[in-house]
N, C-alpha and C positions, 0 to 999 in steps of 0.2 A: 443458512447454516448458523449454528450456535457454537462458539468456541469459548470454553471456560479457561480461566488462567488464574494464577496466584503470584504474588510477589511478597515475600516475608509473610506477615500475618494477614495481609489484605487479599481479598478475593474479587474476581470480576468476570465479566463475560463480554464477548463481542457478538453482535448479531449482524450477519452479512446477508445482503440481498443484491443479486445481480439480475437485471431484467432488461428486455428490449426498451429502448427509449420511445415511448408512445407519444410524447408531447415535447419535442426538442425545444421549442420556443419557451415553454414554461420553466425549463431548467437552464436557460441562458445559452442555448445553442441555436443552430439554424435548421430549417426543414431538411437540409441535406443529411443530418444525423438521425433521421427517422430509422428506427430499428437497431441502431448501434447500442452497445451495452451501457447501462447506467449502474454504477456500483455505489451502494451506501452501506457503511459499516458503523453502527452505533455502539458506544461503549458504556457499560455499567461497571463501576469500580467502587469498592468500599472505602478507599482512602479519602481523606478530607484535605482541603486547603492546598498548599504547595505540594503535598504528597500525592495529589491527584493529577498533577501535571504529566501529560503523556504526549507523545509525538508519533505521527504516522510517517514512516519512511517508505516511499514507493519507488521501485525500480521498474522500468519497462524495457521489453525487448523491442527494439525498433523494427519496423516492417522489412527494412533492407538488410538487417543483421540476422545471422543464423543463431549465434549463441551469446552475443554481447547484450548485456543489460546496462542501461544508464539510469541515472537518477531522474526522477520525474517530479520536479518541483512545481508548485502552483505558479502559474505564469507571473503573478505579481511579485513573487519572491525568487525569480530565477537566478538573480545575482546574490542571493543570500549565502553567507558562509556557514549556515546551519543545514543539516541534511534533511530537514523536515518539510513535507508538503503541507501538513496540517499539524498544529500544536496548540495545546491548551488543557483546560480541565475537562477530562473525558471528551476529547475532540471526536467529531464525526468525520469519517473519511467519506468524501463525495467525489466521484469522478465520472465524467461522461465524455469518453474519447471521441475525437472527430475522425472522419474518413479522410486521410491525407493522400491516399494513392488509389488509383483504379487498378483493376485486375486482381490477381491472387495476393492476399495479405494474411499474415499471421501476426497478431498483436497480443502480447501477454504482459500482465502486470504482476509483480510480486509485492504485496502490501504487508508491511510489518508494523504492528503496534509496539511502541517502545516506551521505556521509562528511563529517566535520568535520575538516579538516586542522589538527591541534593546533598545529603549528609556524607556521602562517600566521595563523589567526584561530579561536579556539575557538567563536565564535558564527556561523561561516559554514557553511551547509548546501549541499553540492555533490551533485547527483543523479548516480547511477551507472547505475541500471537503473530502467525504468518499465514497468509493464504494467497493462492494464485487465482487469477481470473483473466478473461480476455475474449477474443473472438477470432474466427477465421473467415476469410472471404474468398470464395472460389473465383476462377477466371471470369465467370459470368456475373460477378459481383453479388452473389447471394451470400448472406451472412448466416453464420452459425455461432451462437454464443458458447464459449467453453464452459464446462461445469466448474464451479468453485471447488478448489481442492486445498487441503491443509498443507502448509509448508513446515518443514522441520529444521533442525539445527544444521544439517548439511547444506540446505538451501541458503540460509542466512550466512553461514561460514563461507560459502562460495562467493558471496558478494563483499565480504569484509575487505579483501585487498583493494578492490576498486574504491570502496567508500573511504578507506583510510588514505588512499592517494588523493581522492577528490576533496576530502575534508581533513586536512592534516592537523588541524587544531582540535579535532574530536577523537575520542577513543571508542572503539566498537567491541563490546563484549562478545564472547563466543555465544553460540546458540543454545547453551545448556538450559536456559530459562524458558525456552519456547514451549507453549502448550502443545500437547500431543493427543488431545482428545477432541471429540466433536460435541 
């Protein structure tokens, strides 16, 4: 999936690929994750220097929850006071979830590319692109990857109360900047 976006006079795009994990060991997982989804989202953005700093905020619906999404930080930064799983100049989102439970499982991620406009407010998180991805596992443990789908303002805005509570020193803009095209 290709998602185009803009922020001010700058233009960009995100290329999203979700595929079954064909070689778990090569991506830092165990053989147990064979067939699980691997998500890679690369960013192209015309901004330069500090203006090209972007962050990925990812929330996941836990297998035991029905509607609750929680923040999904990169394990090394689980205790960070920032909401980002990946951050940097045109950062790549990479995620390869593990099978945590046997039986029926529905796992879903909401991934948002964000920008923090440094000249306005360094602690403001503005969403640019959002997409959902994940997998379902039936009771016999057969996997089916969910199709990638675009997320909109209503999805981001639904997560804002939780993120504001979880990260009280950050502000989360509404979803008006989210890309709505493929």
